[in-house]
DSSP file (Angstrom, degrees, kcal/mol; ACC not computed):
  #  RESIDUE AA STRUCTURE BP1 BP2  ACC     N-H-->O    O-->H-N    N-H-->O    O-->H-N    TCO  KAPPA ALPHA  PHI   PSI    X-CA   Y-CA   Z-CA
    1    1 A M              0   0    0      0, 0.0    27,-0.2     0, 0.0    26,-0.1   0.000 360.0 360.0 360.0-148.9   11.9   -8.9  -13.0
    2    2 A A        +     0   0    0      1,-0.1    26,-0.2    27,-0.1    27,-0.1   0.886 360.0 157.3  49.7  46.9   11.8   -5.6  -14.9
    3    3 A Q        -     0   0    0     24,-0.5    26,-0.2     1,-0.1    25,-0.1   0.905  24.6-167.4 -63.9 -43.5    8.2   -5.0  -13.8
    4    4 A S        +     0   0    0     24,-2.4     2,-0.2     1,-0.2    25,-0.2   0.535  33.4 144.7  57.4  12.2    8.5   -1.2  -14.3
    5    5 A N        -     0   0    0     23,-0.1    25,-2.5     1,-0.1     2,-0.6  -0.549  52.6-121.6 -71.8 144.5    5.3   -0.7  -12.4
    6    6 A R  E     -a   30   0A   0     -2,-0.2    44,-3.0    23,-0.2    45,-1.6  -0.797  28.5-168.7 -94.5 120.3    5.3    2.5  -10.4
    7    7 A I  E     -ab  31  51A   0     23,-3.2    25,-2.3    -2,-0.6     2,-0.6  -0.921   9.5-155.6-112.5 132.9    4.8    2.0   -6.7
    8    8 A F  E     -ab  32  52A   0     43,-3.0    45,-2.7    -2,-0.5     2,-0.5  -0.931  11.5-164.2-109.6 111.6    4.1    4.8   -4.3
    9    9 A V  E     -ab  33  53A   0     23,-3.0    25,-2.4    -2,-0.6     2,-0.6  -0.846   7.1-169.2 -99.5 126.3    5.1    4.0   -0.7
   10   10 A V  E     +ab  34  54A   0     43,-2.7    45,-2.9    -2,-0.5     2,-0.3  -0.941  29.0 143.7-116.1 107.6    3.7    6.2    2.1
   11   11 A E        -     0   0    0     23,-2.2    47,-0.1    -2,-0.6    25,-0.1  -0.980  37.9-160.1-149.9 125.7    5.6    5.3    5.3
   12   12 A D  S    S+     0   0    0     -2,-0.3    23,-0.1    45,-0.3     3,-0.1   0.621  72.7  87.3 -87.8 -12.9    6.7    7.6    8.1
   13   13 A H     >  -     0   0    0      1,-0.2     4,-2.7     2,-0.0     3,-0.3  -0.786  69.7-152.3 -88.9 110.4    9.4    5.3    9.6
   14   14 A P  H  > S+     0   0    0      0, 0.0     4,-2.6     0, 0.0     5,-0.2   0.849  91.2  49.2 -54.4 -42.5   12.5    6.1    7.6
   15   15 A A  H  > S+     0   0    0      2,-0.2     4,-2.3     1,-0.2     5,-0.2   0.903 114.0  46.0 -66.5 -39.7   14.2    2.7    8.0
   16   16 A T  H  > S+     0   0    0     -3,-0.3     4,-2.6     2,-0.2     5,-0.2   0.921 113.3  49.7 -67.4 -43.6   11.1    0.9    6.9
   17   17 A A  H  X S+     0   0    0     -4,-2.7     4,-2.6     1,-0.2    -2,-0.2   0.921 113.1  46.7 -60.2 -44.9   10.5    3.2    4.0
   18   18 A R  H  X S+     0   0    0     -4,-2.6     4,-3.0    -5,-0.2     5,-0.2   0.911 112.1  50.0 -65.0 -43.2   14.2    2.8    2.8
   19   19 A A  H  X S+     0   0    0     -4,-2.3     4,-2.6    -5,-0.2     5,-0.2   0.920 112.7  46.8 -63.0 -43.8   14.0   -1.0    3.2
   20   20 A L  H  X S+     0   0    0     -4,-2.6     4,-3.0     2,-0.2     5,-0.3   0.946 114.4  47.3 -61.4 -48.6   10.8   -1.2    1.2
   21   21 A K  H  X S+     0   0    0     -4,-2.6     4,-2.3    -5,-0.2    -2,-0.2   0.949 114.5  45.8 -58.5 -51.4   12.2    1.1   -1.5
   22   22 A D  H  X S+     0   0    0     -4,-3.0     4,-1.5     1,-0.2    -1,-0.2   0.928 116.3  44.9 -60.0 -47.2   15.5   -0.7   -1.8
   23   23 A Y  H  X S+     0   0    0     -4,-2.6     4,-0.9    -5,-0.2     3,-0.3   0.946 113.5  48.4 -64.7 -48.3   13.8   -4.2   -1.9
   24   24 A L  H  <>S+     0   0    0     -4,-3.0     5,-2.2     1,-0.2     3,-0.4   0.855 108.4  55.1 -63.8 -33.9   11.1   -3.3   -4.4
   25   25 A E  H ><5S+     0   0    0     -4,-2.3     3,-1.5    -5,-0.3    -1,-0.2   0.861 102.8  55.9 -66.3 -34.0   13.6   -1.6   -6.7
   26   26 A T  H 3<5S+     0   0    0     -4,-1.5    -1,-0.2    -3,-0.3    -2,-0.2   0.745 104.1  56.0 -67.6 -20.4   15.6   -4.9   -6.7
   27   27 A Q  T 3<5S-     0   0    0     -4,-0.9   -24,-0.5    -3,-0.4    -1,-0.3   0.396 127.5-100.7 -90.3   2.1   12.4   -6.5   -7.9
   28   28 A G  T < 5S+     0   0    0     -3,-1.5   -24,-2.4     1,-0.3    -3,-0.2   0.488  77.4 134.5  96.3   4.0   12.2   -4.1  -10.8
   29   29 A Y      < -     0   0    0     -5,-2.2     2,-0.6   -26,-0.2    -1,-0.3  -0.541  55.7-128.4 -84.5 152.9    9.6   -1.7   -9.5
   30   30 A V  E     -a    6   0A   0    -25,-2.5   -23,-3.2    -2,-0.2     2,-0.4  -0.912  35.7-162.3 -96.7 121.5   10.0    2.1   -9.8
   31   31 A V  E     -a    7   0A   0     -2,-0.6     2,-0.4   -25,-0.2   -23,-0.2  -0.912  20.0-176.5-120.8 131.8    9.4    3.4   -6.2
   32   32 A T  E     -a    8   0A   0    -25,-2.3   -23,-3.0    -2,-0.4     2,-0.4  -0.959  16.3-155.4-117.6 141.9    8.6    6.8   -4.9
   33   33 A V  E     -a    9   0A   0     -2,-0.4     2,-0.3   -25,-0.2   -23,-0.2  -0.942  13.9-179.6-123.3 140.3    8.3    7.4   -1.1
   34   34 A A  E     -a   10   0A   0    -25,-2.4   -23,-2.2    -2,-0.4     3,-0.1  -0.969  17.5-152.7-130.0 150.6    6.5   10.0    1.0
   35   35 A G  S    S+     0   0    0     -2,-0.3     2,-0.3   -25,-0.2   -25,-0.1   0.476  72.8  14.8-103.6  -3.0    6.6   10.2    4.8
   36   36 A D  S  > S-     0   0    0     22,-0.1     4,-2.1     1,-0.1     5,-0.1  -0.962  81.3 -95.3-159.6 173.2    3.2   11.8    5.5
   37   37 A I  H  > S+     0   0    0     -2,-0.3     4,-2.9     2,-0.2     5,-0.3   0.909 118.0  54.8 -64.2 -43.9   -0.2   12.6    4.0
   38   38 A A  H  > S+     0   0    0      1,-0.2     4,-2.0     2,-0.2    -1,-0.2   0.929 111.9  43.5 -58.2 -46.9    0.7   16.2    3.1
   39   39 A S  H  > S+     0   0    0      2,-0.2     4,-2.5     1,-0.2    -1,-0.2   0.884 113.3  52.7 -65.5 -38.4    3.8   15.0    1.0
   40   40 A A  H  X S+     0   0    0     -4,-2.1     4,-2.5     2,-0.2    -2,-0.2   0.921 110.0  47.1 -64.3 -44.1    1.7   12.2   -0.5
   41   41 A L  H  X S+     0   0    0     -4,-2.9     4,-0.9     2,-0.2    -1,-0.2   0.877 111.2  52.4 -65.9 -36.9   -1.0   14.5   -1.6
   42   42 A E  H >X S+     0   0    0     -4,-2.0     3,-0.7    -5,-0.3     4,-0.6   0.937 111.9  45.2 -63.6 -46.6    1.6   16.9   -3.1
   43   43 A F  H >X S+     0   0    0     -4,-2.5     4,-3.5     1,-0.2     3,-1.1   0.917 108.5  57.6 -61.5 -42.7    3.2   14.1   -5.1
   44   44 A A  H 3< S+     0   0    0     -4,-2.5    -1,-0.2     1,-0.3    -2,-0.2   0.675  89.4  74.7 -66.8 -17.4   -0.2   12.8   -6.2
   45   45 A K  H << S-     0   0    0     -4,-0.9    -1,-0.3    -3,-0.7    -2,-0.2   0.914 125.7  -2.2 -59.7 -41.6   -1.1   16.1   -7.8
   46   46 A N  H << S+     0   0    0     -3,-1.1    -2,-0.2    -4,-0.6     2,-0.2   0.570 113.3  93.9-125.2 -19.7    1.3   15.5  -10.7
   47   47 A G     <  -     0   0    0     -4,-3.5     2,-0.4    -5,-0.2     0, 0.0  -0.498  59.8-146.3 -81.2 148.6    3.0   12.2  -10.0
   48   48 A E        +     0   0    0     -2,-0.2     2,-0.3   -41,-0.0    -3,-0.0  -0.885  20.5 169.8-114.4 146.3    1.6    8.9  -11.4
   49   49 A F        -     0   0    0     -2,-0.4   -42,-0.2     1,-0.1     3,-0.1  -0.988  31.7-148.8-151.2 156.2    1.7    5.5   -9.8
   50   50 A D  S    S+     0   0    0    -44,-3.0     2,-0.3    -2,-0.3    27,-0.2   0.695  85.6  20.0 -96.1 -24.8    0.2    2.1  -10.4
   51   51 A L  E     -b    7   0A   0    -45,-1.6   -43,-3.0    25,-0.1     2,-0.5  -0.989  62.8-146.1-151.8 136.0   -0.1    1.0   -6.8
   52   52 A L  E     -bc   8  78A   0     25,-2.5    27,-2.9    -2,-0.3     2,-0.5  -0.885   8.3-169.8-100.3 130.4   -0.1    2.6   -3.4
   53   53 A I  E     -bc   9  79A   0    -45,-2.7   -43,-2.7    -2,-0.5     2,-0.4  -0.983  23.0-177.9-116.8 116.2    1.5    0.9   -0.4
   54   54 A C  E     -bc  10  80A   0     25,-2.7    27,-2.9    -2,-0.5   -43,-0.2  -0.953  28.6-138.6-131.4 129.1    0.5    2.8    2.7
   55   55 A D        -     0   0    0    -45,-2.9    27,-0.2    -2,-0.4     3,-0.1  -0.424  18.1-142.6 -67.3 153.8    1.1    2.7    6.4
   56   56 A I  S    S+     0   0    0     25,-0.2     7,-2.0     1,-0.2     2,-1.0   0.866  85.5  63.9 -89.4 -40.9   -2.0    3.3    8.5
   57   57 A G  E     +G   62   0B   0      5,-0.2   -45,-0.3     6,-0.1    -1,-0.2  -0.734  68.0 164.0 -89.9  99.8   -0.4    5.3   11.3
   58   58 A L  E >   -G   61   0B   0      3,-1.8     3,-1.4    -2,-1.0   -22,-0.1  -0.809  47.6-115.0-114.1 156.5    1.0    8.5    9.8
   59   59 A P  T 3  S+     0   0    0      0, 0.0   -23,-0.1     0, 0.0     3,-0.1   0.748 113.5  36.2 -65.2 -23.3    2.1   11.7   11.6
   60   60 A D  T 3  S-     0   0    0      1,-0.2     2,-0.3     0, 0.0   -24,-0.1   0.057 131.6 -44.4-119.3  26.3   -0.6   13.9   10.1
   61   61 A G  E <  S-G   58   0B   0     -3,-1.4    -3,-1.8   -24,-0.0     2,-0.3  -0.952  77.1 -53.5 146.4-162.3   -3.5   11.4    9.9
   62   62 A S  E  >  -G   57   0B   0     -2,-0.3     4,-2.0    -5,-0.2    -5,-0.2  -0.769  34.7-121.3-112.4 157.7   -4.3    7.9    8.9
   63   63 A G  H  > S+     0   0    0     -7,-2.0     4,-2.6    -2,-0.3     5,-0.2   0.802 115.8  60.7 -61.4 -28.9   -3.6    5.9    5.7
   64   64 A W  H  > S+     0   0    0     -8,-0.3     4,-2.2     2,-0.2    -1,-0.2   0.917 103.9  48.7 -64.4 -42.3   -7.3    5.4    5.6
   65   65 A D  H  > S+     0   0    0      2,-0.2     4,-2.3     1,-0.2    -2,-0.2   0.925 111.7  49.7 -61.4 -44.2   -7.8    9.1    5.3
   66   66 A L  H  X S+     0   0    0     -4,-2.0     4,-2.9     1,-0.2     5,-0.3   0.931 109.2  51.2 -61.4 -45.8   -5.2    9.3    2.6
   67   67 A M  H  X S+     0   0    0     -4,-2.6     4,-2.7     1,-0.2    -1,-0.2   0.908 110.3  49.4 -59.6 -42.2   -6.8    6.5    0.6
   68   68 A K  H  X S+     0   0    0     -4,-2.2     4,-1.4     2,-0.2    -1,-0.2   0.910 112.5  47.7 -63.8 -41.7  -10.2    8.2    0.8
   69   69 A K  H  X S+     0   0    0     -4,-2.3     4,-0.5     2,-0.2    -2,-0.2   0.922 115.2  44.3 -66.4 -43.9   -8.7   11.5   -0.4
   70   70 A L  H >X S+     0   0    0     -4,-2.9     3,-1.2     1,-0.2     4,-0.7   0.902 111.4  53.6 -67.2 -40.1   -6.8    9.9   -3.3
   71   71 A S  H >< S+     0   0    0     -4,-2.7     3,-0.5    -5,-0.3    -1,-0.2   0.783  97.5  65.2 -66.2 -27.0   -9.8    7.8   -4.3
   72   72 A A  H 3< S+     0   0    0     -4,-1.4    -1,-0.3     1,-0.2    -2,-0.2   0.754 102.3  50.0 -65.8 -22.2  -11.9   10.9   -4.5
   73   73 A R  H << S-     0   0    0     -3,-1.2    -1,-0.2    -4,-0.5    -2,-0.2   0.664 131.9 -55.7 -87.1 -19.8   -9.7   12.0   -7.4
   74   74 A G  S << S-     0   0    0     -4,-0.7    -1,-0.4    -3,-0.5     0, 0.0  -0.891  82.4 -34.3 158.0 173.1  -10.0    8.7   -9.2
   75   75 A P        -     0   0    0      0, 0.0     2,-0.4     0, 0.0    -3,-0.0  -0.269  53.5-173.5 -59.8 136.5   -9.5    5.0   -8.9
   76   76 A V        -     0   0    0     21,-0.1     2,-0.6    -9,-0.0   -25,-0.1  -0.996  16.2-151.4-133.1 127.2   -6.5    4.0   -6.6
   77   77 A R        +     0   0    0     -2,-0.4   -25,-2.5   -27,-0.2     2,-0.3  -0.883  33.7 170.9 -95.9 123.9   -5.3    0.5   -6.1
   78   78 A G  E     -c   52   0A   0     -2,-0.6    21,-2.7    19,-0.4    22,-1.1  -0.959  33.6-151.5-141.2 154.5   -3.8    0.3   -2.7
   79   79 A I  E     -cd  53 100A   0    -27,-2.9   -25,-2.7    -2,-0.3     2,-0.5  -0.992  20.8-138.9-121.0 123.0   -2.3   -2.0   -0.1
   80   80 A A  E     -cd  54 101A   0     20,-2.8    22,-3.4    -2,-0.5     2,-0.5  -0.719  21.9-171.5 -77.1 127.7   -2.6   -1.1    3.6
   81   81 A Y  E     + d   0 102A   0    -27,-2.9     2,-0.3    -2,-0.5   -25,-0.2  -0.904  26.2 136.8-128.4 100.4    0.8   -2.1    5.1
   82   82 A T  E     - d   0 103A   0     20,-1.8    22,-2.8    -2,-0.5   -27,-0.1  -0.880  63.2-110.9-146.4 167.4    0.7   -1.8    8.8
   83   83 A A  S    S+     0   0    0     -2,-0.3     2,-0.4    20,-0.2    20,-0.1   0.737  92.8  77.1 -75.8 -23.0    1.7   -3.4   12.1
   84   84 A S        +     0   0    0      1,-0.1    -2,-0.2    18,-0.1    20,-0.0  -0.757  43.5 174.4 -99.4 132.5   -1.9   -4.2   13.2
   85   85 A G        +     0   0    0     -2,-0.4    -1,-0.1    18,-0.1    18,-0.1  -0.019  32.6 144.6-117.0  27.6   -3.9   -7.0   11.8
   86   86 A S     >  -     0   0    0      1,-0.1     4,-2.5     4,-0.0     5,-0.2  -0.284  61.9-117.3 -66.2 153.7   -6.9   -6.6   14.1
   87   87 A D  H  > S+     0   0    0      1,-0.2     4,-2.4     2,-0.2     5,-0.2   0.873 116.2  53.8 -57.8 -38.0  -10.3   -7.3   12.7
   88   88 A A  H  > S+     0   0    0      2,-0.2     4,-2.1     1,-0.2    -1,-0.2   0.908 109.9  46.4 -65.3 -41.9  -11.3   -3.6   13.2
   89   89 A D  H  > S+     0   0    0      2,-0.2     4,-2.4     1,-0.2    -2,-0.2   0.902 112.1  50.6 -67.0 -40.6   -8.3   -2.4   11.3
   90   90 A I  H  X S+     0   0    0     -4,-2.5     4,-2.2     2,-0.2    -2,-0.2   0.922 111.3  48.5 -62.3 -43.9   -8.9   -4.9    8.5
   91   91 A A  H  X S+     0   0    0     -4,-2.4     4,-2.5     1,-0.2    -2,-0.2   0.896 111.0  50.6 -63.1 -40.2  -12.5   -3.8    8.3
   92   92 A Q  H  X S+     0   0    0     -4,-2.1     4,-2.2     2,-0.2    -1,-0.2   0.885 108.8  51.7 -66.7 -38.0  -11.5   -0.1    8.2
   93   93 A S  H  X>S+     0   0    0     -4,-2.4     5,-2.4     2,-0.2     4,-0.9   0.914 110.8  48.5 -63.1 -42.8   -9.0   -0.8    5.4
   94   94 A E  H ><5S+     0   0    0     -4,-2.2     3,-0.9     1,-0.2    -2,-0.2   0.935 111.2  49.7 -61.2 -46.6  -11.8   -2.5    3.4
   95   95 A K  H 3<5S+     0   0    0     -4,-2.5    -1,-0.2     1,-0.2    -2,-0.2   0.866 107.8  54.1 -60.9 -37.8  -14.1    0.5    4.1
   96   96 A A  H 3<5S-     0   0    0     -4,-2.2    -1,-0.2    -5,-0.2    -2,-0.2   0.665 122.5-105.6 -73.3 -16.0  -11.4    2.9    2.9
   97   97 A G  T <<5 +     0   0    0     -3,-0.9   -19,-0.4    -4,-0.9    -3,-0.2   0.564  62.3 156.6 104.9  10.1  -11.0    1.0   -0.4
   98   98 A F      < -     0   0    0     -5,-2.4    -1,-0.3    -6,-0.2   -19,-0.2  -0.442  39.3-144.1 -68.4 143.4   -7.7   -0.8    0.1
   99   99 A F  S    S+     0   0    0    -21,-2.7     2,-0.3     1,-0.2    27,-0.3   0.864  81.7   6.6 -71.9 -39.9   -7.3   -3.9   -2.1
  100  100 A K  E     -d   79   0A   0    -22,-1.1   -20,-2.8    27,-0.3     2,-0.5  -0.957  58.7-143.2-142.1 157.6   -5.4   -5.7    0.6
  101  101 A H  E     -de  80 129A   0     27,-2.9    29,-1.8    -2,-0.3     2,-0.5  -0.960  27.3-174.0-122.6 108.4   -4.4   -5.3    4.3
  102  102 A L  E     -de  81 130A   0    -22,-3.4   -20,-1.8    -2,-0.5     2,-0.4  -0.899  19.1-133.4-111.3 130.1   -1.0   -6.7    4.8
  103  103 A V  E >   -d   82   0A   0     27,-1.5     3,-1.4    -2,-0.5   -20,-0.2  -0.668  28.0-111.0 -85.2 130.6    0.6   -7.0    8.2
  104  104 A K  T 3  S+     0   0    0    -22,-2.8     3,-0.1    -2,-0.4    -1,-0.1  -0.266 104.1  48.6 -56.5 144.0    4.2   -5.8    8.5
  105  105 A G  T 3  S+     0   0    0      1,-0.4    -1,-0.3    -3,-0.0     3,-0.1   0.282  77.9 134.9 100.8  -8.8    6.6   -8.7    9.1
  106  106 A S    <   -     0   0    0     -3,-1.4    -1,-0.4     1,-0.1    25,-0.0  -0.334  67.3 -88.5 -64.0 156.9    5.1  -10.7    6.3
  107  107 A S     >  -     0   0    0      1,-0.1     4,-2.3    -3,-0.1    -1,-0.1  -0.242  27.9-118.2 -66.9 157.3    7.7  -12.4    4.1
  108  108 A T  H  > S+     0   0    0      1,-0.2     4,-2.5     2,-0.2     5,-0.2   0.852 117.1  56.1 -63.7 -33.3    9.1  -10.5    1.1
  109  109 A E  H  > S+     0   0    0      2,-0.2     4,-2.2     1,-0.2    -1,-0.2   0.906 108.0  47.2 -63.8 -41.2    7.7  -13.3   -1.1
  110  110 A E  H  > S+     0   0    0      2,-0.2     4,-2.5     1,-0.2    -2,-0.2   0.904 110.6  52.6 -67.1 -40.7    4.2  -12.6    0.3
  111  111 A L  H  X S+     0   0    0     -4,-2.3     4,-2.5     1,-0.2    -2,-0.2   0.944 111.9  44.8 -58.6 -49.7    4.6   -8.9   -0.2
  112  112 A V  H  X S+     0   0    0     -4,-2.5     4,-2.8     1,-0.2     5,-0.2   0.885 111.9  53.2 -64.3 -38.5    5.6   -9.3   -3.9
  113  113 A A  H  X S+     0   0    0     -4,-2.2     4,-2.4     2,-0.2    -1,-0.2   0.915 110.9  46.4 -62.5 -42.5    2.7  -11.8   -4.4
  114  114 A V  H  X S+     0   0    0     -4,-2.5     4,-2.5     2,-0.2    -2,-0.2   0.902 112.2  51.2 -66.8 -40.9    0.2   -9.3   -2.9
  115  115 A I  H  X S+     0   0    0     -4,-2.5     4,-2.7    -5,-0.2    -2,-0.2   0.951 112.5  45.6 -59.8 -49.0    1.7   -6.5   -5.1
  116  116 A Q  H  X S+     0   0    0     -4,-2.8     4,-2.3     1,-0.2    -2,-0.2   0.894 111.4  52.5 -63.3 -39.6    1.4   -8.7   -8.2
  117  117 A E  H  X S+     0   0    0     -4,-2.4     4,-1.0    -5,-0.2    -1,-0.2   0.927 112.2  45.7 -60.7 -44.7   -2.1   -9.7   -7.3
  118  118 A A  H  < S+     0   0    0     -4,-2.5     3,-0.4     1,-0.2    -2,-0.2   0.921 114.7  46.9 -64.8 -44.3   -3.2   -6.1   -6.9
  119  119 A L  H  < S+     0   0    0     -4,-2.7    -1,-0.2     1,-0.2    -2,-0.2   0.840 117.3  42.9 -67.5 -33.0   -1.5   -5.0  -10.1
  120  120 A N  H  < S+     0   0    0     -4,-2.3    -1,-0.2    -5,-0.2    -2,-0.2   0.537  87.6 113.4 -91.7  -7.4   -3.0   -7.9  -12.1
  121  121 A S     <  -     0   0    0     -4,-1.0    -3,-0.0    -3,-0.4    -4,-0.0  -0.441  43.5-171.2 -72.6 135.0   -6.5   -7.7  -10.7
  122  122 A D        +     0   0    0     -2,-0.2     2,-0.2     2,-0.1    -1,-0.1   0.429  61.3  95.8 -96.8  -3.3   -9.3   -6.7  -13.1
  123  123 A H  S    S-     0   0    0      1,-0.1     3,-0.1     3,-0.0    -2,-0.0  -0.490  90.9 -90.1 -89.2 156.9  -11.7   -6.6  -10.2
  124  124 A K        -     0   0    0     -2,-0.2    -1,-0.1     1,-0.1    -2,-0.1  -0.436  60.3 -94.8 -59.9 133.8  -12.7   -3.5   -8.2
  125  125 A P        +     0   0    0      0, 0.0     2,-0.3     0, 0.0   -26,-0.1  -0.222  51.5 172.8 -55.3 137.3  -10.3   -3.3   -5.2
  126  126 A K        -     0   0    0    -27,-0.3     2,-0.1    -3,-0.1   -32,-0.1  -0.982  31.7-104.1-142.1 153.4  -11.5   -4.9   -2.0
  127  127 A A        +     0   0    0     -2,-0.3    11,-1.2   -33,-0.1     2,-0.3  -0.398  40.9 160.0 -80.5 152.6   -9.7   -5.4    1.2
  128  128 A A  E     - F   0 137A   0      9,-0.2   -27,-2.9    10,-0.1     2,-0.4  -0.907  31.4-119.4-151.0 176.3   -8.3   -8.6    2.5
  129  129 A T  E     -eF 101 136A   0      7,-1.9     7,-2.9    -2,-0.3     2,-0.5  -0.977  15.3-166.2-126.5 143.2   -5.7   -9.6    5.0
  130  130 A A  E     +eF 102 135A   0    -29,-1.8   -27,-1.5    -2,-0.4     2,-0.3  -0.983  28.8 137.1-125.8 120.6   -2.5  -11.5    4.5
  131  131 A R  E >   + F   0 134A   0      3,-2.4     3,-1.8    -2,-0.5    -2,-0.1  -0.979  60.6  15.8-158.7 151.3   -0.7  -12.9    7.5
  132  132 A S  T 3  S-     0   0    0     -2,-0.3     3,-0.1     1,-0.3    -1,-0.1   0.839 130.2 -56.1  52.7  37.0    1.0  -16.0    8.5
  133  133 A G  T 3  S+     0   0    0      1,-0.2     2,-0.4   -26,-0.0    -1,-0.3   0.581 118.0  94.6  79.4   8.4    1.2  -17.2    4.9
  134  134 A R  E <   -F  131   0A   0     -3,-1.8    -3,-2.4     2,-0.0     2,-0.4  -0.972  57.1-149.1-134.5 152.1   -2.5  -17.0    4.1
  135  135 A T  E     -F  130   0A   0     -2,-0.4     2,-0.5    -5,-0.2    -5,-0.3  -0.967   6.2-157.4-119.8 132.4   -4.7  -14.3    2.6
  136  136 A Q  E     -F  129   0A   0     -7,-2.9    -7,-1.9    -2,-0.4     2,-0.4  -0.933   9.1-156.8-107.6 129.4   -8.3  -13.9    3.4
  137  137 A T  E      F  128   0A   0     -2,-0.5    -9,-0.2    -9,-0.2   -10,-0.1  -0.863 360.0 360.0-107.2 141.4  -10.6  -12.1    0.9
  138  138 A Y              0   0    0    -11,-1.2   -10,-0.1    -2,-0.4    -1,-0.1   0.382 360.0 360.0-107.7 360.0  -13.8  -10.4    1.9
């Protein structure tokens, strides 16, 4: 444990955001949460984070839009964390620059494994999907 990596969660569903925050903090991560793009951009002006975990469906736009805006400021390592694992959504996550596309409902072990993979990767972020216990890299 004691990762001390800073994770920025952007999730508009309060119960999901709270569950992610609580769980990731038990794993030793420092977690900040925002519920929409406007709040996320405000935090990102001065706040620092090592990894973005972002829902795709947000009340004021998409997680893909947020990733593009944040990436325009500098490199961002991110995981799309959303309910949809469609091929079109996975492709859009890849295009937006997400390192992985993880479908909600994945196990907590899989979530932590994907987080660690993203944090430890020396490669330029590219999207993949993780579902049903397997990860596909593109």
